[in-house]
N, CA, C, O and the ligand as a Tripos MOL2 file, in Angstrom:
@<TRIPOS>MOLECULE
protein
  313   311    79     0     0
PROTEIN
NO_CHARGES

@<TRIPOS>ATOM
      1 N           0.8330   -1.1930    0.0000 N.3       1 MET1
      2 CA          0.0000    0.0000    0.0000 C.3       1 MET1
      3 C           0.8730    1.2510    0.0000 C.2       1 MET1
      4 O           1.7950    1.3870    0.8040 O.2       1 MET1
      5 N           0.5650    2.1450   -0.9060 N.am      2 LYS2
      6 CA          1.3340    3.3830   -0.9400 C.3       2 LYS2
      7 C           0.6340    4.4700   -0.1600 C.2       2 LYS2
      8 O          -0.5900    4.5980   -0.2010 O.2       2 LYS2
      9 N           1.3930    5.2200    0.5220 N.am      3 LEU3
     10 CA          0.8260    6.3140    1.2950 C.3       3 LEU3
     11 C           0.8470    7.5930    0.4680 C.2       3 LEU3
     12 O           1.8810    7.9950   -0.0640 O.2       3 LEU3
     13 N          -0.3000    8.2070    0.3760 N.am      4 ASN4
     14 CA         -0.2740    9.5450   -0.2010 C.3       4 ASN4
     15 C          -0.3390   10.5580    0.9330 C.2       4 ASN4
     16 O          -0.3870   10.1980    2.1090 O.2       4 ASN4
     17 N          -0.3390   11.7810    0.5690 N.am      5 ARG5
     18 CA         -0.2740   12.8340    1.5770 C.3       5 ARG5
     19 C          -1.4480   12.7690    2.5680 C.2       5 ARG5
     20 O          -1.2710   12.9700    3.7690 O.2       5 ARG5
     21 N          -2.6380   12.4880    2.0440 N.am      6 ASP6
     22 CA         -3.7950   12.4430    2.9430 C.3       6 ASP6
     23 C          -3.7230   11.2610    3.9040 C.2       6 ASP6
     24 O          -4.0180   11.3820    5.0930 O.2       6 ASP6
     25 N          -3.3250   10.1220    3.3580 N.am      7 ASN7
     26 CA         -3.1640    8.9520    4.2220 C.3       7 ASN7
     27 C          -2.1850    9.2350    5.3410 C.2       7 ASN7
     28 O          -2.3920    8.8840    6.5020 O.2       7 ASN7
     29 N          -1.1420    9.8680    4.9450 N.am      8 LEU8
     30 CA         -0.0660   10.1540    5.8830 C.3       8 LEU8
     31 C          -0.5460   11.0630    7.0060 C.2       8 LEU8
     32 O          -0.2600   10.8440    8.1830 O.2       8 LEU8
     33 N          -1.2800   12.0810    6.6040 N.am      9 LYS9
     34 CA         -1.8170   13.0020    7.6080 C.3       9 LYS9
     35 C          -2.7210   12.2660    8.5890 C.2       9 LYS9
     36 O          -2.6750   12.4670    9.8020 O.2       9 LYS9
     37 N          -3.5570   11.3900    7.9880 N.am     10 GLN10
     38 CA         -4.4920   10.6470    8.8170 C.3      10 GLN10
     39 C          -3.7370    9.7440    9.7910 C.2      10 GLN10
     40 O          -4.0910    9.6160   10.9630 O.2      10 GLN10
     41 N          -2.7070    9.1380    9.2730 N.am     11 LEU11
     42 CA         -1.8890    8.2310   10.0660 C.3      11 LEU11
     43 C          -1.2210    8.9620   11.2250 C.2      11 LEU11
     44 O          -1.2070    8.4890   12.3610 O.2      11 LEU11
     45 N          -0.6820   10.1030   10.9110 N.am     12 ILE12
     46 CA         -0.0110   10.8960   11.9430 C.3      12 ILE12
     47 C          -1.0060   11.3140   13.0170 C.2      12 ILE12
     48 O          -0.6990   11.3180   14.2090 O.2      12 ILE12
     49 N          -2.1990   11.6640   12.5660 N.am     13 ARG13
     50 CA         -3.2200   12.0740   13.5100 C.3      13 ARG13
     51 C          -3.6000   10.9030   14.4230 C.2      13 ARG13
     52 O          -3.7540   11.0630   15.6330 O.2      13 ARG13
     53 N          -3.7450    9.7290   13.8140 N.am     14 MET14
     54 CA         -4.1010    8.5420   14.5760 C.3      14 MET14
     55 C          -3.0320    8.2190   15.6180 C.2      14 MET14
     56 O          -3.3340    7.9540   16.7810 O.2      14 MET14
     57 N          -1.7970    8.2470   15.1780 N.am     15 VAL15
     58 CA         -0.6910    7.9160   16.0710 C.3      15 VAL15
     59 C          -0.6010    8.9310   17.2070 C.2      15 VAL15
     60 O          -0.3760    8.5720   18.3630 O.2      15 VAL15
     61 N          -0.7800   10.1840   16.8630 N.am     16 SER16
     62 CA         -0.6370   11.1900   17.9010 C.3      16 SER16
     63 C          -1.8110   11.1490   18.8710 C.2      16 SER16
     64 O          -1.7100   11.6500   19.9920 O.2      16 SER16
     65 N          -2.9250   10.5540   18.4450 N.am     17 MET17
     66 CA         -4.0390   10.4140   19.3760 C.3      17 MET17
     67 C          -3.8250    9.2540   20.3390 C.2      17 MET17
     68 O          -4.1260    9.3480   21.5280 O.2      17 MET17
     69 N          -3.2990    8.1590   19.8000 N.am     18 THR18
     70 CA         -3.1620    6.9850   20.6540 C.3      18 THR18
     71 C          -1.9220    7.0630   21.5280 C.2      18 THR18
     72 O          -1.9070    6.5170   22.6310 O.2      18 THR18
     73 N          -0.8940    7.7280   21.0540 N.am     19 THR19
     74 CA          0.2890    7.8690   21.8820 C.3      19 THR19
     75 C           0.6960    9.3390   21.9940 C.2      19 THR19
     76 O           1.6330    9.7990   21.3410 O.2      19 THR19
     77 N          -0.0220   10.0420   22.8230 N.am     20 PRO20
     78 CA          0.3550   11.4430   23.0230 C.3      20 PRO20
     79 C           1.7680   11.4990   23.5860 C.2      20 PRO20
     80 O           2.1730   10.6110   24.3370 O.2      20 PRO20
     81 N           2.5000   12.5100   23.2360 N.am     21 GLU21
     82 CA          3.8910   12.5480   23.6670 C.3      21 GLU21
     83 C           4.0330   12.9280   25.1280 C.2      21 GLU21
     84 O           5.0000   12.5660   25.7970 O.2      21 GLU21
     85 N           3.0610   13.6520   25.5930 N.am     22 GLU22
     86 CA          3.1330   14.0540   26.9870 C.3      22 GLU22
     87 C           1.7630   13.9340   27.6250 C.2      22 GLU22
     88 O           0.7350   14.0460   26.9570 O.2      22 GLU22
     89 N           1.7680   13.7080   28.9030 N.am     23 ILE23
     90 CA          0.5120   13.7690   29.6280 C.3      23 ILE23
     91 C           0.5860   14.9280   30.6050 C.2      23 ILE23
     92 O           1.6720   15.4040   30.9370 O.2      23 ILE23
     93 N          -0.5490   15.3700   31.0550 N.am     24 GLY24
     94 CA         -0.5790   16.4740   32.0110 C.3      24 GLY24
     95 C          -0.5960   15.9520   33.4370 C.2      24 GLY24
     96 O          -0.6050   14.7440   33.6770 O.2      24 GLY24
     97 N          -0.6000   16.8850   34.3750 N.am     25 CYS25
     98 CA         -0.5630   16.5090   35.7830 C.3      25 CYS25
     99 C          -1.8140   15.7100   36.1790 C.2      25 CYS25
    100 O          -1.7380   14.7880   36.9920 O.2      25 CYS25
    101 N          -2.9480   16.0710   35.6030 N.am     26 ASP26
    102 CA         -4.1780   15.3590   35.9530 C.3      26 ASP26
    103 C          -4.1000   13.8950   35.5750 C.2      26 ASP26
    104 O          -4.4290   13.0150   36.3710 O.2      26 ASP26
    105 N          -3.6590   13.6440   34.3500 N.am     27 GLU27
    106 CA         -3.5450   12.2610   33.8830 C.3      27 GLU27
    107 C          -2.4980   11.5050   34.6780 C.2      27 GLU27
    108 O          -2.6600   10.3310   35.0100 O.2      27 GLU27
    109 N          -1.4280   12.2110   34.9710 N.am     28 CYS28
    110 CA         -0.3570   11.6110   35.7430 C.3      28 CYS28
    111 C          -0.8870   11.2040   37.1160 C.2      28 CYS28
    112 O          -0.6260   10.1020   37.5970 O.2      28 CYS28
    113 N          -1.6330   12.1130   37.7320 N.am     29 PHE29
    114 CA         -2.1750   11.8670   39.0580 C.3      29 PHE29
    115 C          -3.1250   10.6670   39.0450 C.2      29 PHE29
    116 O          -3.1400    9.8670   39.9810 O.2      29 PHE29
    117 N          -3.9120   10.5530   37.9790 N.am     30 ASP30
    118 CA         -4.8450    9.4200   37.8590 C.3      30 ASP30
    119 C          -4.1230    8.0860   37.8980 C.2      30 ASP30
    120 O          -4.6590    7.0990   38.4020 O.2      30 ASP30
    121 N          -2.9110    8.0540   37.3680 N.am     31 LYS31
    122 CA         -2.2020    6.7890   37.2280 C.3      31 LYS31
    123 C          -1.1450    6.5870   38.3020 C.2      31 LYS31
    124 O          -0.4910    5.5460   38.3750 O.2      31 LYS31
    125 N          -0.9960    7.6110   39.1320 N.am     32 LEU32
    126 CA          0.0830    7.5930   40.1140 C.3      32 LEU32
    127 C          -0.0190    6.4250   41.0840 C.2      32 LEU32
    128 O           0.9800    5.7980   41.4370 O.2      32 LEU32
    129 N          -1.2470    6.1460   41.5040 N.am     33 ASN33
    130 CA         -1.4900    5.0720   42.4500 C.3      33 ASN33
    131 C          -1.0190    3.7290   41.8840 C.2      33 ASN33
    132 O          -0.2900    2.9730   42.5250 O.2      33 ASN33
    133 N          -1.4620    3.4750   40.6730 N.am     34 GLU34
    134 CA         -1.1070    2.2350   39.9850 C.3      34 GLU34
    135 C           0.4050    2.1430   39.7880 C.2      34 GLU34
    136 O           1.0210    1.0920   39.9630 O.2      34 GLU34
    137 N           0.9680    3.2780   39.4200 N.am     35 PHE35
    138 CA          2.3990    3.3670   39.1660 C.3      35 PHE35
    139 C           3.1780    3.0320   40.4430 C.2      35 PHE35
    140 O           4.1270    2.2480   40.4180 O.2      35 PHE35
    141 N           2.7670    3.6310   41.5430 N.am     36 ALA36
    142 CA          3.4420    3.4100   42.8260 C.3      36 ALA36
    143 C           3.2950    1.9610   43.2830 C.2      36 ALA36
    144 O           4.2340    1.3680   43.8140 O.2      36 ALA36
    145 N           2.1000    1.3960   43.0690 N.am     37 GLU37
    146 CA          1.8860    0.0090   43.4790 C.3      37 GLU37
    147 C           2.7800   -0.9460   42.7060 C.2      37 GLU37
    148 O           3.3610   -1.8720   43.2710 O.2      37 GLU37
    149 N           2.8810   -0.7060   41.4090 N.am     38 MET38
    150 CA          3.7560   -1.5490   40.5970 C.3      38 MET38
    151 C           5.1990   -1.4490   41.0660 C.2      38 MET38
    152 O           5.9350   -2.4340   41.1300 O.2      38 MET38
    153 N           5.5650   -0.2290   41.3890 N.am     39 LYS39
    154 CA          6.9270    0.0250   41.8650 C.3      39 LYS39
    155 C           7.2010   -0.7850   43.1370 C.2      39 LYS39
    156 O           8.2530   -1.4080   43.2780 O.2      39 LYS39
    157 N           6.2440   -0.7620   44.0480 N.am     40 LEU40
    158 CA          6.4060   -1.4860   45.3080 C.3      40 LEU40
    159 C           6.4160   -2.9890   45.1050 C.2      40 LEU40
    160 O           7.0370   -3.7290   45.8670 O.2      40 LEU40
    161 N           5.7170   -3.4310   44.0630 N.am     41 GLU41
    162 CA          5.6790   -4.8690   43.7820 C.3      41 GLU41
    163 C           6.9340   -5.3310   43.0480 C.2      41 GLU41
    164 O           7.0890   -6.5110   42.7360 O.2      41 GLU41
    165 N           7.8140   -4.3910   42.7810 N.am     42 GLY42
    166 CA          9.0640   -4.7290   42.1090 C.3      42 GLY42
    167 C           8.9140   -4.8940   40.6100 C.2      42 GLY42
    168 O           9.7970   -5.4280   39.9380 O.2      42 GLY42
    169 N           7.7740   -4.4240   40.0880 N.am     43 LYS43
    170 CA          7.5910   -4.4650   38.6330 C.3      43 LYS43
    171 C           8.1960   -3.2010   38.0220 C.2      43 LYS43
    172 O           8.7720   -2.3750   38.7300 O.2      43 LYS43
    173 N           8.0640   -3.0620   36.7410 N.am     44 SER44
    174 CA          8.6180   -1.8790   36.0870 C.3      44 SER44
    175 C           7.5200   -0.9880   35.5330 C.2      44 SER44
    176 O           7.1640   -1.0770   34.3580 O.2      44 SER44
    177 N           6.9890   -0.1320   36.3880 N.am     45 PRO45
    178 CA          5.9330    0.7690   35.9010 C.3      45 PRO45
    179 C           6.4350    1.6810   34.7890 C.2      45 PRO45
    180 O           5.6560    2.1570   33.9640 O.2      45 PRO45
    181 N           7.7530    1.9200   34.7760 N.am     46 GLU46
    182 CA          8.3250    2.7680   33.7170 C.3      46 GLU46
    183 C           8.0530    2.1760   32.3440 C.2      46 GLU46
    184 O           7.8790    2.8940   31.3590 O.2      46 GLU46
    185 N           8.0190    0.8300   32.3020 N.am     47 LYS47
    186 CA          7.7770    0.1830   31.0070 C.3      47 LYS47
    187 C           6.2930    0.1230   30.6910 C.2      47 LYS47
    188 O           5.8800    0.2900   29.5440 O.2      47 LYS47
    189 N           5.4990   -0.1160   31.7260 N.am     48 ALA48
    190 CA          4.0540   -0.2160   31.5130 C.3      48 ALA48
    191 C           3.4370    1.1530   31.2630 C.2      48 ALA48
    192 O           2.4980    1.2930   30.4790 O.2      48 ALA48
    193 N           3.9780    2.1570   31.9380 N.am     49 MET49
    194 CA          3.4270    3.5030   31.8030 C.3      49 MET49
    195 C           4.5380    4.5150   31.5590 C.2      49 MET49
    196 O           4.8240    5.3560   32.4110 O.2      49 MET49
    197 N           5.1480    4.4260   30.4100 N.am     50 PRO50
    198 CA          6.2940    5.3000   30.1300 C.3      50 PRO50
    199 C           5.9440    6.7860   30.1770 C.2      50 PRO50
    200 O           6.7840    7.6200   30.5130 O.2      50 PRO50
    201 N           4.7140    7.1010   29.8430 N.am     51 LEU51
    202 CA          4.3420    8.5220   29.8350 C.3      51 LEU51
    203 C           4.2770    9.0940   31.2400 C.2      51 LEU51
    204 O           4.6050   10.2570   31.4750 O.2      51 LEU51
    205 N           3.8470    8.2490   32.1650 N.am     52 VAL52
    206 CA          3.8210    8.6860   33.5590 C.3      52 VAL52
    207 C           5.2510    8.8730   34.0560 C.2      52 VAL52
    208 O           5.5760    9.8700   34.7010 O.2      52 VAL52
    209 N           6.1000    7.8930   33.7410 N.am     53 ALA53
    210 CA          7.5020    7.9840   34.1500 C.3      53 ALA53
    211 C           8.1330    9.2480   33.5850 C.2      53 ALA53
    212 O           8.8830    9.9470   34.2660 O.2      53 ALA53
    213 N           7.8140    9.5250   32.3330 N.am     54 GLU54
    214 CA          8.3710   10.6990   31.6770 C.3      54 GLU54
    215 C           7.8920   11.9760   32.3600 C.2      54 GLU54
    216 O           8.6590   12.9130   32.5810 O.2      54 GLU54
    217 N           6.6240   11.9840   32.6810 N.am     55 HIS55
    218 CA          6.0770   13.1750   33.3400 C.3      55 HIS55
    219 C           6.7170   13.3710   34.7140 C.2      55 HIS55
    220 O           7.0150   14.4950   35.1180 O.2      55 HIS55
    221 N           6.9210   12.2690   35.4180 N.am     56 LEU56
    222 CA          7.5090   12.3700   36.7570 C.3      56 LEU56
    223 C           8.9300   12.9200   36.6970 C.2      56 LEU56
    224 O           9.3920   13.6030   37.6110 O.2      56 LEU56
    225 N           9.6060   12.6050   35.6000 N.am     57 GLU57
    226 CA         10.9630   13.1190   35.4680 C.3      57 GLU57
    227 C          10.9760   14.6220   35.2540 C.2      57 GLU57
    228 O          11.8870   15.3300   35.6830 O.2      57 GLU57
    229 N           9.9330   15.0850   34.5750 N.am     58 LYS58
    230 CA          9.9140   16.4920   34.2070 C.3      58 LYS58
    231 C           9.2430   17.3740   35.2380 C.2      58 LYS58
    232 O           9.5660   18.5540   35.3700 O.2      58 LYS58
    233 N           8.3060   16.7890   35.9670 N.am     59 CYS59
    234 CA          7.4490   17.6090   36.8080 C.3      59 CYS59
    235 C           7.7450   17.3800   38.2850 C.2      59 CYS59
    236 O           7.4220   16.3280   38.8370 O.2      59 CYS59
    237 N           8.3510   18.3550   38.9070 N.am     60 GLY60
    238 CA          8.7360   18.2560   40.3100 C.3      60 GLY60
    239 C           7.5530   18.0430   41.2390 C.2      60 GLY60
    240 O           7.6370   17.2810   42.2030 O.2      60 GLY60
    241 N           6.4550   18.7200   40.9420 N.am     61 GLU61
    242 CA          5.2760   18.6010   41.8050 C.3      61 GLU61
    243 C           4.7450   17.1800   41.8390 C.2      61 GLU61
    244 O           4.4430   16.6360   42.9010 O.2      61 GLU61
    245 N           4.6380   16.5900   40.6580 N.am     62 CYS62
    246 CA          4.1100   15.2240   40.5830 C.3      62 CYS62
    247 C           5.1040   14.2350   41.1920 C.2      62 CYS62
    248 O           4.7120   13.2210   41.7690 O.2      62 CYS62
    249 N           6.3790   14.5410   41.0560 N.am     63 ARG63
    250 CA          7.3810   13.6410   41.6250 C.3      63 ARG63
    251 C           7.2770   13.6450   43.1520 C.2      63 ARG63
    252 O           7.3760   12.6010   43.7950 O.2      63 ARG63
    253 N           7.0790   14.8160   43.7080 N.am     64 GLN64
    254 CA          6.8900   14.9060   45.1660 C.3      64 GLN64
    255 C           5.6590   14.1280   45.5940 C.2      64 GLN64
    256 O           5.6630   13.3960   46.5840 O.2      64 GLN64
    257 N           4.6140   14.3120   44.8160 N.am     65 GLU65
    258 CA          3.3570   13.6100   45.0790 C.3      65 GLU65
    259 C           3.5900   12.1010   45.0410 C.2      65 GLU65
    260 O           3.1030   11.3540   45.8890 O.2      65 GLU65
    261 N           4.3310   11.6900   44.0560 N.am     66 PHE66
    262 CA          4.6240   10.2770   43.8550 C.3      66 PHE66
    263 C           5.4500    9.7170   45.0100 C.2      66 PHE66
    264 O           5.1800    8.6240   45.5090 O.2      66 PHE66
    265 N           6.4520   10.4730   45.4230 N.am     67 GLU67
    266 CA          7.2920    9.9990   46.5200 C.3      67 GLU67
    267 C           6.5260    9.9230   47.8330 C.2      67 GLU67
    268 O           6.7280    9.0060   48.6280 O.2      67 GLU67
    269 N           5.6450   10.8950   48.0520 N.am     68 ALA68
    270 CA          4.8130   10.8780   49.2510 C.3      68 ALA68
    271 C           3.9060    9.6490   49.2410 C.2      68 ALA68
    272 O           3.7210    8.9760   50.2550 O.2      68 ALA68
    273 N           3.3480    9.3830   48.0650 N.am     69 LEU69
    274 CA          2.4630    8.2360   47.9060 C.3      69 LEU69
    275 C           3.2080    6.9260   48.1430 C.2      69 LEU69
    276 O           2.7070    6.0070   48.7900 O.2      69 LEU69
    277 N           4.4020    6.8760   47.6060 N.am     70 LEU70
    278 CA          5.2450    5.6860   47.7500 C.3      70 LEU70
    279 C           5.5550    5.4420   49.2200 C.2      70 LEU70
    280 O           5.4740    4.3120   49.7030 O.2      70 LEU70
    281 N           5.9110    6.5120   49.9270 N.am     71 ASN71
    282 CA          6.1930    6.3910   51.3610 C.3      71 ASN71
    283 C           4.9620    5.9410   52.1390 C.2      71 ASN71
    284 O           5.0430    5.0960   53.0300 O.2      71 ASN71
    285 N           3.8230    6.5240   51.7800 N.am     72 ALA72
    286 CA          2.5780    6.1590   52.4730 C.3      72 ALA72
    287 C           2.2630    4.6790   52.2520 C.2      72 ALA72
    288 O           1.8760    3.9740   53.1840 O.2      72 ALA72
    289 N           2.4300    4.2180   51.0240 N.am     73 LEU73
    290 CA          2.1450    2.8150   50.7200 C.3      73 LEU73
    291 C           3.1110    1.8930   51.4470 C.2      73 LEU73
    292 O           2.7290    0.8290   51.9360 O.2      73 LEU73
    293 N           4.3630    2.3140   51.5120 N.am     74 ARG74
    294 CA          5.3610    1.5120   52.2280 C.3      74 ARG74
    295 C           4.9790    1.3700   53.6970 C.2      74 ARG74
    296 O           5.0840    0.2940   54.2850 O.2      74 ARG74
    297 N           4.5360    2.4800   54.2700 N.am     75 GLU75
    298 CA          4.1550    2.4340   55.6840 C.3      75 GLU75
    299 C           2.9440    1.5520   55.9040 C.2      75 GLU75
    300 O           2.8410    0.8590   56.9170 O.2      75 GLU75
    301 N           2.0310    1.5810   54.9490 N.am     76 LEU76
    302 CA          0.8500    0.7250   55.0440 C.3      76 LEU76
    303 C           1.2450   -0.7520   55.0250 C.2      76 LEU76
    304 O           0.6570   -1.5920   55.7060 O.2      76 LEU76
    305 N           2.2540   -1.0240   54.2230 N.am     77 GLN77
    306 CA          2.6710   -2.4280   54.0720 C.3      77 GLN77
    307 C           3.4760   -2.9070   55.2720 C.2      77 GLN77
    308 O           3.4910   -4.0970   55.5880 O.2      77 GLN77
    309 N           4.1510   -1.9630   55.9420 N.am     78 ALA78
    310 CA          5.0360   -2.3460   57.0400 C.3      78 ALA78
    311 C           4.2640   -2.7880   58.2850 C.2      78 ALA78
    312 O           4.8720   -3.1410   59.2950 O.2      78 ALA78
    313 ZN          2.8690   17.1110   36.8360 Zn       79 ZN79
@<TRIPOS>BOND
     1     1     2 1
     2     2     3 1
     3     3     4 2
     4     3     5 am
     5     5     6 1
     6     6     7 1
     7     7     8 2
     8     7     9 am
     9     9    10 1
    10    10    11 1
    11    11    12 2
    12    11    13 am
    13    13    14 1
    14    14    15 1
    15    15    16 2
    16    15    17 am
    17    17    18 1
    18    18    19 1
    19    19    20 2
    20    19    21 am
    21    21    22 1
    22    22    23 1
    23    23    24 2
    24    23    25 am
    25    25    26 1
    26    26    27 1
    27    27    28 2
    28    27    29 am
    29    29    30 1
    30    30    31 1
    31    31    32 2
    32    31    33 am
    33    33    34 1
    34    34    35 1
    35    35    36 2
    36    35    37 am
    37    37    38 1
    38    38    39 1
    39    39    40 2
    40    39    41 am
    41    41    42 1
    42    42    43 1
    43    43    44 2
    44    43    45 am
    45    45    46 1
    46    46    47 1
    47    47    48 2
    48    47    49 am
    49    49    50 1
    50    50    51 1
    51    51    52 2
    52    51    53 am
    53    53    54 1
    54    54    55 1
    55    55    56 2
    56    55    57 am
    57    57    58 1
    58    58    59 1
    59    59    60 2
    60    59    61 am
    61    61    62 1
    62    62    63 1
    63    63    64 2
    64    63    65 am
    65    65    66 1
    66    66    67 1
    67    67    68 2
    68    67    69 am
    69    69    70 1
    70    70    71 1
    71    71    72 2
    72    71    73 am
    73    73    74 1
    74    74    75 1
    75    75    76 2
    76    75    77 am
    77    77    78 1
    78    78    79 1
    79    79    80 2
    80    79    81 am
    81    81    82 1
    82    82    83 1
    83    83    84 2
    84    83    85 am
    85    85    86 1
    86    86    87 1
    87    87    88 2
    88    87    89 am
    89    89    90 1
    90    90    91 1
    91    91    92 2
    92    91    93 am
    93    93    94 1
    94    94    95 1
    95    95    96 2
    96    95    97 am
    97    97    98 1
    98    98    99 1
    99    99   100 2
   100    99   101 am
   101   101   102 1
   102   102   103 1
   103   103   104 2
   104   103   105 am
   105   105   106 1
   106   106   107 1
   107   107   108 2
   108   107   109 am
   109   109   110 1
   110   110   111 1
   111   111   112 2
   112   111   113 am
   113   113   114 1
   114   114   115 1
   115   115   116 2
   116   115   117 am
   117   117   118 1
   118   118   119 1
   119   119   120 2
   120   119   121 am
   121   121   122 1
   122   122   123 1
   123   123   124 2
   124   123   125 am
   125   125   126 1
   126   126   127 1
   127   127   128 2
   128   127   129 am
   129   129   130 1
   130   130   131 1
   131   131   132 2
   132   131   133 am
   133   133   134 1
   134   134   135 1
   135   135   136 2
   136   135   137 am
   137   137   138 1
   138   138   139 1
   139   139   140 2
   140   139   141 am
   141   141   142 1
   142   142   143 1
   143   143   144 2
   144   143   145 am
   145   145   146 1
   146   146   147 1
   147   147   148 2
   148   147   149 am
   149   149   150 1
   150   150   151 1
   151   151   152 2
   152   151   153 am
   153   153   154 1
   154   154   155 1
   155   155   156 2
   156   155   157 am
   157   157   158 1
   158   158   159 1
   159   159   160 2
   160   159   161 am
   161   161   162 1
   162   162   163 1
   163   163   164 2
   164   163   165 am
   165   165   166 1
   166   166   167 1
   167   167   168 2
   168   167   169 am
   169   169   170 1
   170   170   171 1
   171   171   172 2
   172   171   173 am
   173   173   174 1
   174   174   175 1
   175   175   176 2
   176   175   177 am
   177   177   178 1
   178   178   179 1
   179   179   180 2
   180   179   181 am
   181   181   182 1
   182   182   183 1
   183   183   184 2
   184   183   185 am
   185   185   186 1
   186   186   187 1
   187   187   188 2
   188   187   189 am
   189   189   190 1
   190   190   191 1
   191   191   192 2
   192   191   193 am
   193   193   194 1
   194   194   195 1
   195   195   196 2
   196   195   197 am
   197   197   198 1
   198   198   199 1
   199   199   200 2
   200   199   201 am
   201   201   202 1
   202   202   203 1
   203   203   204 2
   204   203   205 am
   205   205   206 1
   206   206   207 1
   207   207   208 2
   208   207   209 am
   209   209   210 1
   210   210   211 1
   211   211   212 2
   212   211   213 am
   213   213   214 1
   214   214   215 1
   215   215   216 2
   216   215   217 am
   217   217   218 1
   218   218   219 1
   219   219   220 2
   220   219   221 am
   221   221   222 1
   222   222   223 1
   223   223   224 2
   224   223   225 am
   225   225   226 1
   226   226   227 1
   227   227   228 2
   228   227   229 am
   229   229   230 1
   230   230   231 1
   231   231   232 2
   232   231   233 am
   233   233   234 1
   234   234   235 1
   235   235   236 2
   236   235   237 am
   237   237   238 1
   238   238   239 1
   239   239   240 2
   240   239   241 am
   241   241   242 1
   242   242   243 1
   243   243   244 2
   244   243   245 am
   245   245   246 1
   246   246   247 1
   247   247   248 2
   248   247   249 am
   249   249   250 1
   250   250   251 1
   251   251   252 2
   252   251   253 am
   253   253   254 1
   254   254   255 1
   255   255   256 2
   256   255   257 am
   257   257   258 1
   258   258   259 1
   259   259   260 2
   260   259   261 am
   261   261   262 1
   262   262   263 1
   263   263   264 2
   264   263   265 am
   265   265   266 1
   266   266   267 1
   267   267   268 2
   268   267   269 am
   269   269   270 1
   270   270   271 1
   271   271   272 2
   272   271   273 am
   273   273   274 1
   274   274   275 1
   275   275   276 2
   276   275   277 am
   277   277   278 1
   278   278   279 1
   279   279   280 2
   280   279   281 am
   281   281   282 1
   282   282   283 1
   283   283   284 2
   284   283   285 am
   285   285   286 1
   286   286   287 1
   287   287   288 2
   288   287   289 am
   289   289   290 1
   290   290   291 1
   291   291   292 2
   292   291   293 am
   293   293   294 1
   294   294   295 1
   295   295   296 2
   296   295   297 am
   297   297   298 1
   298   298   299 1
   299   299   300 2
   300   299   301 am
   301   301   302 1
   302   302   303 1
   303   303   304 2
   304   303   305 am
   305   305   306 1
   306   306   307 1
   307   307   308 2
   308   307   309 am
   309   309   310 1
   310   310   311 1
   311   311   312 2
@<TRIPOS>SUBSTRUCTURE
     1 MET1         2 RESIDUE 1 A MET
     2 LYS2         6 RESIDUE 1 A LYS
     3 LEU3        10 RESIDUE 1 A LEU
     4 ASN4        14 RESIDUE 1 A ASN
     5 ARG5        18 RESIDUE 1 A ARG
     6 ASP6        22 RESIDUE 1 A ASP
     7 ASN7        26 RESIDUE 1 A ASN
     8 LEU8        30 RESIDUE 1 A LEU
     9 LYS9        34 RESIDUE 1 A LYS
    10 GLN10       38 RESIDUE 1 A GLN
    11 LEU11       42 RESIDUE 1 A LEU
    12 ILE12       46 RESIDUE 1 A ILE
    13 ARG13       50 RESIDUE 1 A ARG
    14 MET14       54 RESIDUE 1 A MET
    15 VAL15       58 RESIDUE 1 A VAL
    16 SER16       62 RESIDUE 1 A SER
    17 MET17       66 RESIDUE 1 A MET
    18 THR18       70 RESIDUE 1 A THR
    19 THR19       74 RESIDUE 1 A THR
    20 PRO20       78 RESIDUE 1 A PRO
    21 GLU21       82 RESIDUE 1 A GLU
    22 GLU22       86 RESIDUE 1 A GLU
    23 ILE23       90 RESIDUE 1 A ILE
    24 GLY24       94 RESIDUE 1 A GLY
    25 CYS25       98 RESIDUE 1 A CYS
    26 ASP26      102 RESIDUE 1 A ASP
    27 GLU27      106 RESIDUE 1 A GLU
    28 CYS28      110 RESIDUE 1 A CYS
    29 PHE29      114 RESIDUE 1 A PHE
    30 ASP30      118 RESIDUE 1 A ASP
    31 LYS31      122 RESIDUE 1 A LYS
    32 LEU32      126 RESIDUE 1 A LEU
    33 ASN33      130 RESIDUE 1 A ASN
    34 GLU34      134 RESIDUE 1 A GLU
    35 PHE35      138 RESIDUE 1 A PHE
    36 ALA36      142 RESIDUE 1 A ALA
    37 GLU37      146 RESIDUE 1 A GLU
    38 MET38      150 RESIDUE 1 A MET
    39 LYS39      154 RESIDUE 1 A LYS
    40 LEU40      158 RESIDUE 1 A LEU
    41 GLU41      162 RESIDUE 1 A GLU
    42 GLY42      166 RESIDUE 1 A GLY
    43 LYS43      170 RESIDUE 1 A LYS
    44 SER44      174 RESIDUE 1 A SER
    45 PRO45      178 RESIDUE 1 A PRO
    46 GLU46      182 RESIDUE 1 A GLU
    47 LYS47      186 RESIDUE 1 A LYS
    48 ALA48      190 RESIDUE 1 A ALA
    49 MET49      194 RESIDUE 1 A MET
    50 PRO50      198 RESIDUE 1 A PRO
    51 LEU51      202 RESIDUE 1 A LEU
    52 VAL52      206 RESIDUE 1 A VAL
    53 ALA53      210 RESIDUE 1 A ALA
    54 GLU54      214 RESIDUE 1 A GLU
    55 HIS55      218 RESIDUE 1 A HIS
    56 LEU56      222 RESIDUE 1 A LEU
    57 GLU57      226 RESIDUE 1 A GLU
    58 LYS58      230 RESIDUE 1 A LYS
    59 CYS59      234 RESIDUE 1 A CYS
    60 GLY60      238 RESIDUE 1 A GLY
    61 GLU61      242 RESIDUE 1 A GLU
    62 CYS62      246 RESIDUE 1 A CYS
    63 ARG63      250 RESIDUE 1 A ARG
    64 GLN64      254 RESIDUE 1 A GLN
    65 GLU65      258 RESIDUE 1 A GLU
    66 PHE66      262 RESIDUE 1 A PHE
    67 GLU67      266 RESIDUE 1 A GLU
    68 ALA68      270 RESIDUE 1 A ALA
    69 LEU69      274 RESIDUE 1 A LEU
    70 LEU70      278 RESIDUE 1 A LEU
    71 ASN71      282 RESIDUE 1 A ASN
    72 ALA72      286 RESIDUE 1 A ALA
    73 LEU73      290 RESIDUE 1 A LEU
    74 ARG74      294 RESIDUE 1 A ARG
    75 GLU75      298 RESIDUE 1 A GLU
    76 LEU76      302 RESIDUE 1 A LEU
    77 GLN77      306 RESIDUE 1 A GLN
    78 ALA78      310 RESIDUE 1 A ALA
    79 ZN79       313 GROUP 0 **** ****
């Protein structure tokens, strides 16, 4: 199948919808719990949720939130 300009545009639009390059703090916060739980279970949330990991690297506020959550979960488990 050959791609013409319109196909290409459509394709780019589709890809950018399914894999947004960045997420915002709200989306990050929604997934933070799951992310922290995976982390505590010794899994790799960075691989399962790379966008969250990426956001945490960039956003100090969410990283603090994440670390607080991680500490709280650890205490719950202890
Ligand atoms: Zn954030």
